[in-house]
KOLGURO-115139 format. One record per residue: residue in one letter; residue number from 1; y, x, z of N, C-alpha, C in turn. Coordinates in nm, 2 decimals, m for minus. Each point is the difference from the previous one (the first is absolute). Layout:
<nodes>
(node a; NUM; (Y; X; Z); (Y; X; Z); (Y; X; Z))
...
</nodes>
This chain:
<nodes>
(node m; 1; (2.07; 7.01; m3.78); (m0.09; 0.02; 0.11); (m0.14; 0.00; m0.05))
(node l; 2; (m0.09; 0.07; 0.06); (m0.14; 0.01; m0.04); (m0.08; m0.12; 0.05))
(node s; 3; (m0.10; m0.04; m0.07); (m0.09; m0.09; 0.05); (m0.09; 0.07; 0.10))
(node r; 4; (m0.07; m0.08; 0.08); (m0.09; 0.06; 0.11); (m0.11; 0.08; m0.07))
(node v; 5; (m0.06; m0.05; m0.11); (m0.10; 0.07; m0.07); (0.04; 0.13; m0.06))
(node e; 6; (0.12; m0.01; m0.06); (0.06; 0.12; m0.06); (0.03; 0.11; 0.10))
(node e; 7; (0.06; m0.05; 0.11); (0.03; 0.09; 0.12); (m0.13; 0.07; 0.05))
(node l; 8; (m0.10; m0.08; 0.02); (m0.13; 0.06; 0.05); (m0.06; 0.10; m0.10))
(node k; 9; (0.01; m0.03; m0.12); (m0.05; 0.09; m0.11); (0.08; 0.13; 0.01))
(node l; 10; (0.13; m0.01; 0.01); (0.08; 0.13; 0.01); (m0.03; 0.08; 0.12))
(node i; 11; (m0.02; m0.07; 0.12); (m0.03; 0.06; 0.12); (m0.13; 0.07; m0.01))
(node s; 12; (m0.10; m0.06; m0.06); (m0.13; 0.06; m0.02); (0.00; 0.12; m0.09))
(node q; 13; (0.08; m0.01; m0.10); (0.02; 0.12; m0.09); (0.06; 0.12; 0.07))
(node v; 14; (0.09; m0.03; 0.08); (0.07; 0.11; 0.08); (m0.10; 0.06; 0.10))
(node a; 15; (m0.07; m0.09; 0.07); (m0.09; 0.04; 0.11); (m0.12; 0.07; m0.05))
(node l; 16; (m0.05; m0.04; m0.11); (m0.13; 0.06; m0.05); (0.02; 0.12; m0.09))
(node s; 17; (0.11; 0.00; m0.08); (0.01; 0.11; m0.09); (0.14; 0.06; 0.00))
(node d; 18; (0.08; m0.02; 0.10); (0.13; 0.06; 0.01); (0.09; m0.03; m0.13))
(node n; 19; (m0.01; m0.11; m0.05); (0.07; m0.04; m0.12); (0.15; m0.02; 0.03))
(node r; 20; (0.07; 0.10; m0.04); (0.15; 0.00; 0.03); (0.07; m0.10; m0.08))
(node r; 21; (m0.04; m0.03; m0.12); (0.06; m0.11; m0.08); (m0.01; m0.13; 0.07))
(node a; 22; (m0.12; m0.03; 0.06); (m0.02; m0.12; 0.08); (0.09; 0.00; 0.12))
(node f; 23; (0.01; 0.11; 0.06); (0.09; 0.01; 0.12); (0.15; m0.02; m0.04))
(node a; 24; (0.04; 0.05; m0.11); (0.13; m0.02; m0.05); (0.03; m0.14; m0.03))
(node r; 25; (m0.10; m0.08; m0.04); (0.02; m0.14; m0.02); (0.02; m0.08; 0.13))
(node l; 26; (m0.08; 0.05; 0.10); (0.02; m0.06; 0.14); (0.14; 0.03; 0.05))
(node v; 27; (0.05; 0.12; m0.02); (0.13; 0.04; 0.04); (0.10; m0.08; m0.07))
(node d; 28; (m0.01; m0.01; m0.13); (0.10; m0.09; m0.08); (0.00; m0.14; 0.06))
(node a; 29; (m0.12; m0.05; 0.03); (0.00; m0.14; 0.05); (0.06; m0.02; 0.14))
(node y; 30; (m0.01; 0.10; 0.08); (0.04; m0.01; 0.14); (0.12; 0.08; 0.05))
(node q; 31; (0.06; 0.09; m0.09); (0.10; 0.09; 0.04); (0.13; m0.08; 0.05))
(node s; 32; (0.03; m0.11; m0.07); (0.12; m0.07; 0.04); (m0.02; m0.07; 0.14))
(node t; 33; (m0.12; m0.05; 0.02); (m0.03; m0.06; 0.13); (0.01; 0.10; 0.11))
(node v; 34; (m0.06; 0.12; m0.01); (0.01; 0.10; 0.10); (0.14; 0.06; 0.02))
(node r; 35; (0.07; 0.02; m0.11); (0.13; 0.06; 0.01); (0.10; m0.10; 0.06))
(node n; 36; (m0.01; m0.13; m0.03); (0.08; m0.10; 0.06); (m0.03; m0.02; 0.15))
(node f; 37; (m0.13; 0.01; 0.03); (m0.04; 0.00; 0.14); (0.07; 0.11; 0.08))
(node f; 38; (0.00; 0.12; m0.05); (0.07; 0.11; 0.07); (0.15; m0.01; m0.01))
(node l; 39; (0.05; m0.05; m0.11); (0.15; m0.02; m0.01); (0.05; m0.09; 0.11))
(node n; 40; (m0.07; m0.10; 0.03); (0.04; m0.09; 0.11); (m0.02; 0.06; 0.14))
(node l; 41; (m0.11; 0.08; 0.01); (m0.02; 0.06; 0.13); (0.10; 0.11; 0.03))
(node t; 42; (0.04; 0.07; m0.10); (0.10; 0.11; 0.01); (0.14; m0.05; m0.01))
(node a; 43; (0.02; m0.13; m0.01); (0.13; m0.06; m0.01); (0.08; 0.06; m0.12))
(node g; 44; (m0.06; 0.01; m0.11); (0.07; 0.04; m0.13); (0.00; 0.14; m0.03))
(node d; 45; (m0.08; 0.09; 0.06); (0.00; 0.14; m0.03); (m0.10; 0.02; m0.11))
(node y; 46; (0.06; 0.01; m0.12); (m0.08; 0.01; m0.13); (m0.08; 0.13; 0.00))
(node a; 47; (0.05; 0.11; 0.03); (m0.07; 0.13; 0.00); (m0.12; 0.00; 0.09))
(node l; 48; (0.03; m0.05; 0.13); (m0.11; 0.00; 0.10); (m0.11; m0.10; m0.05))
(node s; 49; (0.04; m0.12; m0.05); (m0.09; m0.10; m0.05); (m0.09; 0.06; m0.11))
(node d; 50; (0.06; 0.07; m0.09); (m0.08; 0.07; m0.11); (m0.10; 0.10; 0.06))
(node d; 51; (0.05; 0.08; 0.09); (m0.09; 0.10; 0.06); (m0.11; m0.06; 0.08))
(node l; 52; (0.02; m0.10; 0.08); (m0.10; m0.07; 0.07); (m0.10; m0.07; m0.09))
(node a; 53; (0.05; m0.06; m0.11); (m0.09; m0.06; m0.10); (m0.09; 0.10; m0.06))
(node q; 54; (0.06; 0.11; m0.04); (m0.08; 0.11; m0.06); (m0.12; 0.04; 0.10))
(node e; 55; (0.04; 0.03; 0.12); (m0.10; 0.03; 0.10); (m0.11; m0.10; 0.02))
(node t; 56; (0.04; m0.13; 0.00); (m0.09; m0.11; 0.01); (m0.10; 0.00; m0.12))
(node f; 57; (0.05; 0.02; m0.12); (m0.09; 0.00; m0.11); (m0.09; 0.12; 0.00))
(node i; 58; (0.04; 0.11; 0.05); (m0.09; 0.12; 0.01); (m0.11; m0.04; 0.10))
(node k; 59; (0.03; m0.06; 0.11); (m0.10; m0.04; 0.10); (m0.09; m0.11; m0.06))
(node v; 60; (0.06; m0.09; m0.07); (m0.09; m0.10; m0.07); (m0.10; 0.06; m0.09))
(node y; 61; (0.05; 0.10; m0.08); (m0.09; 0.07; m0.09); (m0.11; 0.07; 0.07))
(node t; 62; (0.04; 0.08; 0.10); (m0.10; 0.08; 0.07); (m0.10; m0.08; 0.09))
(node n; 63; (0.04; m0.12; 0.04); (m0.08; m0.09; 0.08); (m0.06; m0.12; m0.07))
(node i; 64; (0.01; m0.01; m0.13); (m0.04; m0.12; m0.07); (m0.15; m0.03; 0.02))
(node r; 65; (m0.08; 0.10; 0.02); (m0.14; m0.02; 0.02); (m0.03; m0.07; 0.13))
(node s; 66; (0.10; 0.00; 0.09); (m0.02; m0.08; 0.13); (0.03; m0.15; m0.01))
(node f; 67; (0.06; m0.03; m0.12); (0.04; m0.15; m0.02); (m0.13; m0.07; m0.01))
(node k; 68; (m0.02; m0.10; 0.09); (m0.13; m0.07; 0.00); (0.01; m0.14; m0.07))
(node g; 69; (0.12; m0.04; m0.03); (0.02; m0.13; m0.06); (0.00; m0.12; 0.10))
(node l; 70; (0.00; 0.03; 0.13); (0.00; m0.11; 0.10); (0.14; m0.07; 0.00))
(node s; 71; (0.10; 0.06; m0.04); (0.13; m0.06; m0.02); (0.05; 0.03; m0.14))
(node k; 72; (0.11; m0.06; m0.03); (0.06; 0.03; m0.14); (0.04; 0.15; 0.00))
(node f; 73; (0.00; 0.05; m0.12); (0.04; 0.14; m0.02); (0.15; 0.02; 0.05))
(node k; 74; (0.08; m0.10; m0.03); (0.14; 0.01; 0.04); (0.01; 0.00; 0.15))
(node t; 75; (m0.07; m0.07; 0.07); (0.00; 0.00; 0.15); (m0.04; 0.14; 0.05))
(node w; 76; (m0.11; 0.05; m0.06); (m0.05; 0.13; 0.04); (0.10; 0.11; m0.03))
(node m; 77; (0.07; m0.01; m0.11); (0.10; 0.10; m0.04); (0.12; m0.01; 0.09))
(node l; 78; (0.04; m0.13; 0.03); (0.12; m0.01; 0.09); (m0.03; 0.05; 0.14))
(node r; 79; (m0.12; m0.01; 0.04); (m0.04; 0.06; 0.13); (0.02; 0.15; 0.00))
(node i; 80; (m0.04; 0.06; m0.11); (0.02; 0.15; m0.01); (0.15; 0.02; 0.00))
(node a; 81; (0.08; m0.08; m0.07); (0.15; 0.02; m0.01); (0.06; m0.02; 0.14))
(node y; 82; (m0.05; m0.10; 0.07); (0.05; m0.02; 0.14); (m0.03; 0.12; 0.09))
(node n; 83; (m0.12; 0.05; m0.01); (m0.03; 0.12; 0.08); (0.08; 0.12; m0.04))
(node e; 84; (0.03; 0.01; m0.13); (0.08; 0.11; m0.05); (0.14; 0.00; 0.05))
(node f; 85; (0.06; m0.13; 0.01); (0.13; m0.02; 0.05); (0.01; 0.04; 0.15))
(node y; 86; (m0.10; m0.05; 0.07); (0.00; 0.03; 0.15); (m0.03; 0.15; 0.03))
(node s; 87; (m0.08; 0.06; m0.08); (m0.02; 0.15; 0.01); (0.14; 0.07; m0.02))
(node y; 88; (0.07; m0.04; m0.10); (0.13; 0.06; m0.03); (0.10; m0.02; 0.11))
(node t; 89; (0.01; m0.13; 0.05); (0.09; m0.02; 0.11); (m0.03; 0.07; 0.13))
(node r; 90; (m0.13; 0.01; 0.02); (m0.05; 0.07; 0.12); (0.04; 0.15; m0.01))
(node k; 91; (m0.02; 0.06; m0.12); (0.03; 0.14; m0.02); (0.15; 0.02; 0.02))
(node m; 92; (0.08; m0.09; m0.06); (0.15; 0.02; 0.01); (0.04; m0.01; 0.14))
(node r; 93; (m0.06; m0.10; 0.08); (0.04; m0.01; 0.14); (m0.03; 0.12; 0.08))
(node e; 94; (m0.12; 0.06; m0.03); (m0.04; 0.12; 0.07); (0.09; 0.12; m0.03))
(node e; 95; (0.03; 0.01; m0.13); (0.09; 0.11; m0.04); (0.14; m0.02; 0.06))
(node r; 96; (0.05; m0.12; 0.01); (0.13; m0.02; 0.07); (m0.01; 0.04; 0.15))
(node e; 97; (m0.11; m0.04; 0.06); (m0.02; 0.03; 0.14); (m0.01; 0.15; 0.02))
(node e; 98; (m0.07; 0.07; m0.09); (m0.01; 0.15; 0.01); (0.14; 0.06; m0.01))
(node e; 99; (0.08; m0.05; m0.09); (0.13; 0.05; m0.02); (0.10; m0.03; 0.11))
(node g; 100; (m0.04; m0.10; 0.07); (0.09; m0.04; 0.12); (0.11; m0.09; m0.03))
(node y; 101; (0.00; m0.06; m0.12); (0.11; m0.10; m0.03); (m0.05; m0.10; m0.09))
(node n; 102; (0.07; m0.11; m0.01); (m0.04; m0.11; m0.10); (0.10; 0.00; m0.11))
(node v; 103; (m0.06; 0.01; m0.12); (0.08; m0.01; m0.12); (0.02; m0.15; m0.04))
(node p; 104; (0.13; m0.04; m0.01); (0.02; m0.14; m0.04); (m0.06; m0.04; m0.13))
(node d; 105; (m0.06; m0.12; m0.01); (m0.06; m0.05; m0.12); (0.12; m0.04; m0.09))
(node e; 106; (m0.01; 0.04; m0.12); (0.11; m0.04; m0.10); (m0.07; m0.07; m0.12))
(node l; 107; (0.07; m0.10; m0.05); (m0.05; m0.07; m0.12); (0.02; 0.09; m0.12))
(node s; 108; (m0.09; 0.00; m0.09); (0.01; 0.07; m0.12); (0.08; m0.10; m0.09))
(node r; 109; (0.12; 0.05; m0.05); (0.08; m0.09; m0.08); (0.00; 0.03; m0.14))
(node d; 110; (m0.07; m0.08; m0.08); (m0.01; 0.01; m0.14); (0.13; m0.07; m0.05))
(node e; 111; (0.07; 0.07; m0.09); (0.12; m0.06; m0.05); (m0.01; m0.13; m0.06))
(node e; 112; (m0.12; m0.03; m0.06); (m0.02; m0.13; m0.07); (m0.05; m0.11; 0.10))
(node a; 113; (m0.03; 0.04; 0.12); (m0.05; m0.11; 0.10); (0.11; m0.09; 0.03))
(node n; 114; (m0.03; m0.13; m0.01); (0.11; m0.10; 0.03); (0.02; m0.02; 0.15))
(node e; 115; (0.11; m0.06; 0.03); (0.03; m0.02; 0.14); (m0.10; m0.09; 0.08))
(node a; 116; (m0.05; m0.10; m0.06); (m0.10; m0.09; 0.07); (m0.12; 0.08; 0.03))
(node k; 117; (m0.05; 0.08; m0.09); (m0.12; 0.08; 0.03); (0.03; 0.10; 0.12))
(node m; 118; (0.12; 0.06; 0.00); (0.03; 0.09; 0.11); (0.01; m0.07; 0.13))
(node d; 119; (0.05; m0.13; 0.00); (0.00; m0.08; 0.12); (m0.14; m0.02; 0.05))
(node v; 120; (m0.09; m0.03; m0.09); (m0.14; m0.02; 0.05); (m0.06; 0.13; 0.05))
(node y; 121; (0.03; 0.11; m0.06); (m0.05; 0.13; 0.05); (0.06; 0.03; 0.14))
(node t; 122; (0.13; m0.04; 0.01); (0.07; 0.02; 0.13); (m0.07; m0.09; 0.11))
(node a; 123; (m0.03; m0.12; m0.04); (m0.07; m0.09; 0.09); (m0.14; 0.05; 0.04))
(node m; 124; (m0.07; 0.06; m0.10); (m0.13; 0.05; 0.02); (0.00; 0.12; 0.10))
(node r; 125; (0.11; 0.07; m0.01); (0.02; 0.12; 0.09); (0.00; m0.04; 0.15))
(node t; 126; (0.04; m0.12; 0.03); (0.01; m0.05; 0.13); (m0.13; m0.03; 0.06))
(node l; 127; (m0.10; m0.01; m0.08); (m0.14; m0.04; 0.04); (m0.07; 0.12; 0.05))
(node s; 128; (m0.10; m0.02; 0.09); (m0.09; 0.10; 0.04); (m0.09; 0.03; m0.12))
(node e; 129; (m0.07; 0.11; 0.00); (m0.09; 0.04; m0.11); (m0.11; m0.11; m0.02))
(node t; 130; (m0.05; m0.06; 0.11); (m0.10; m0.10; m0.01); (0.05; m0.13; m0.06))
(node e; 131; (0.12; m0.04; 0.05); (0.07; m0.12; m0.05); (0.03; 0.02; m0.15))
(node r; 132; (0.05; 0.11; m0.04); (0.03; 0.03; m0.14); (m0.13; m0.01; m0.09))
(node t; 133; (m0.11; 0.06; 0.05); (m0.12; m0.01; m0.07); (m0.05; m0.14; m0.02))
(node v; 134; (0.00; m0.07; 0.11); (m0.05; m0.14; m0.01); (0.09; m0.09; m0.09))
(node i; 135; (0.13; 0.01; 0.02); (0.09; m0.07; m0.09); (m0.02; 0.03; m0.14))
(node t; 136; (m0.01; 0.13; m0.03); (m0.03; 0.04; m0.14); (m0.13; m0.05; m0.06))
(node l; 137; (m0.10; 0.00; 0.08); (m0.13; m0.05; m0.05); (0.00; m0.15; m0.02))
(node f; 138; (0.06; m0.07; 0.10); (0.00; m0.14; m0.01); (0.10; m0.06; m0.10))
(node f; 139; (0.12; 0.04; 0.00); (0.11; m0.06; m0.08); (0.01; 0.07; m0.14))
(node i; 140; (m0.01; 0.13; 0.00); (0.02; 0.07; m0.13); (m0.13; 0.01; m0.08))
(node q; 141; (m0.11; 0.04; 0.07); (m0.13; 0.02; m0.07); (m0.07; m0.14; m0.01))
(node d; 142; (0.05; m0.10; 0.08); (m0.05; m0.13; m0.01); (m0.15; m0.01; 0.04))
(node l; 143; (m0.03; 0.08; 0.11); (m0.14; 0.00; 0.04); (m0.02; m0.10; 0.12))
(node p; 144; (m0.12; m0.06; 0.01); (m0.02; m0.09; 0.11); (m0.03; 0.08; 0.13))
(node i; 145; (0.01; m0.07; 0.11); (m0.01; 0.06; 0.13); (m0.14; 0.08; 0.01))
(node k; 146; (m0.10; m0.06; m0.05); (m0.14; 0.06; 0.01); (0.00; 0.14; m0.07))
(node k; 147; (0.07; 0.01; m0.12); (0.00; 0.13; m0.07); (0.09; 0.10; 0.08))
(node i; 148; (0.10; m0.05; 0.06); (0.09; 0.09; 0.08); (m0.08; 0.05; 0.12))
(node e; 149; (m0.09; m0.09; 0.06); (m0.09; 0.05; 0.11); (m0.09; 0.11; m0.05))
(node e; 150; (m0.05; m0.01; m0.12); (m0.09; 0.10; m0.06); (0.07; 0.13; m0.02))
(node i; 151; (0.13; 0.00; m0.05); (0.07; 0.11; m0.03); (0.05; 0.07; 0.13))
(node t; 152; (0.06; m0.07; 0.09); (0.06; 0.06; 0.12); (m0.09; 0.01; 0.12))
(node g; 153; (m0.10; m0.08; 0.01); (m0.09; 0.00; 0.11); (0.06; m0.08; 0.12))
(node l; 154; (0.11; m0.07; m0.02); (0.07; m0.08; 0.10); (m0.07; m0.14; 0.01))
(node a; 155; (0.01; m0.06; 0.12); (m0.05; m0.13; 0.01); (0.09; m0.10; m0.06))
(node e; 156; (m0.05; m0.12; m0.04); (0.08; m0.10; m0.06); (0.12; m0.04; 0.08))
(node g; 157; (m0.01; m0.02; 0.13); (0.11; m0.04; 0.08); (0.11; 0.11; 0.01))
(node t; 158; (m0.05; 0.12; 0.00); (0.10; 0.11; 0.00); (0.08; 0.01; m0.13))
(node i; 159; (m0.07; m0.02; m0.11); (0.06; 0.00; m0.13); (0.11; m0.12; m0.01))
(node k; 160; (m0.04; m0.11; 0.05); (0.09; m0.12; 0.00); (0.12; 0.03; 0.08))
(node s; 161; (m0.02; 0.07; 0.12); (0.11; 0.03; 0.09); (0.10; 0.10; m0.07))
(node h; 162; (m0.06; 0.10; m0.07); (0.08; 0.10; m0.07); (0.08; m0.06; m0.11))
(node i; 163; (m0.06; m0.10; m0.07); (0.07; m0.07; m0.11); (0.12; m0.08; 0.06))
(node s; 164; (m0.03; m0.07; 0.11); (0.11; m0.08; 0.06); (0.11; 0.09; 0.05))
(node r; 165; (m0.03; 0.10; 0.07); (0.10; 0.09; 0.05); (0.08; 0.07; m0.11))
(node g; 166; (m0.08; 0.04; m0.10); (0.07; 0.07; m0.11); (0.09; m0.09; m0.08))
(node k; 167; (m0.04; m0.13; m0.02); (0.09; m0.09; m0.07); (0.13; m0.02; 0.08))
(node a; 168; (m0.02; m0.02; 0.14); (0.12; m0.02; 0.08); (0.09; 0.12; 0.00))
(node k; 169; (m0.05; 0.12; 0.00); (0.09; 0.12; 0.00); (0.07; 0.01; m0.14))
(node m; 170; (m0.07; m0.03; m0.10); (0.06; 0.01; m0.14); (0.10; m0.10; m0.02))
(node a; 171; (m0.02; m0.12; 0.06); (0.09; m0.11; m0.02); (0.14; 0.03; 0.07))
(node k; 172; (m0.01; 0.07; 0.12); (0.12; 0.04; 0.06); (0.09; 0.10; m0.08))
(node v; 173; (m0.07; 0.09; m0.07); (0.07; 0.10; m0.08); (0.05; m0.07; m0.13))
(node l; 174; (m0.08; m0.09; m0.06); (0.03; m0.05; m0.13); (0.10; m0.12; 0.01))
(node r; 175; (0.01; m0.06; 0.12); (0.09; m0.12; 0.02); (0.14; 0.04; m0.04))
(node p; 176; (0.06; m0.09; m0.08); (0.14; 0.03; m0.05); (0.10; 0.01; 0.12))
(node q; 177; (0.08; 0.10; m0.01); (0.10; 0.02; 0.11); (0.12; m0.09; m0.03))
(node s; 178; (0.04; m0.09; 0.09); (0.11; m0.08; m0.02); (0.11; 0.01; 0.10))
</nodes>
């Protein structure tokens, strides 16, 4: 992980002189964070996660001059990722409505994925998009409620409610069948 000073130096190099090597270092530092964020939101769809991550980094690059440093770079970048995911889901919903039918969501099944991981992805599928986002940011990205507020624009109480409901839904799916 980059130090705050090194991160700001790289951001400045990209913003001021379009230094692509500096941007490549930022991508290297944060690509697993962004990819894992999408992997959890898409419930294990690796191809879609990679596509969304790529679109996110394109937007980060083109908008890096608007980064003011009021929040951490990671928070700013995850806000872009969050917006990218919701733009994608909105577009898919509109396309399905135009076509007049709903295509069922299917899990992308990588042969090497273990059963426990697939169970978690199945449990994540039961959550609403907002619950899935909040659960991912809180438990998987390990972000505090205040950072989740910055990324999602949701109020603290709303975030806590989504976490509580999401945990309850996932527990029902993950509870051992006896």
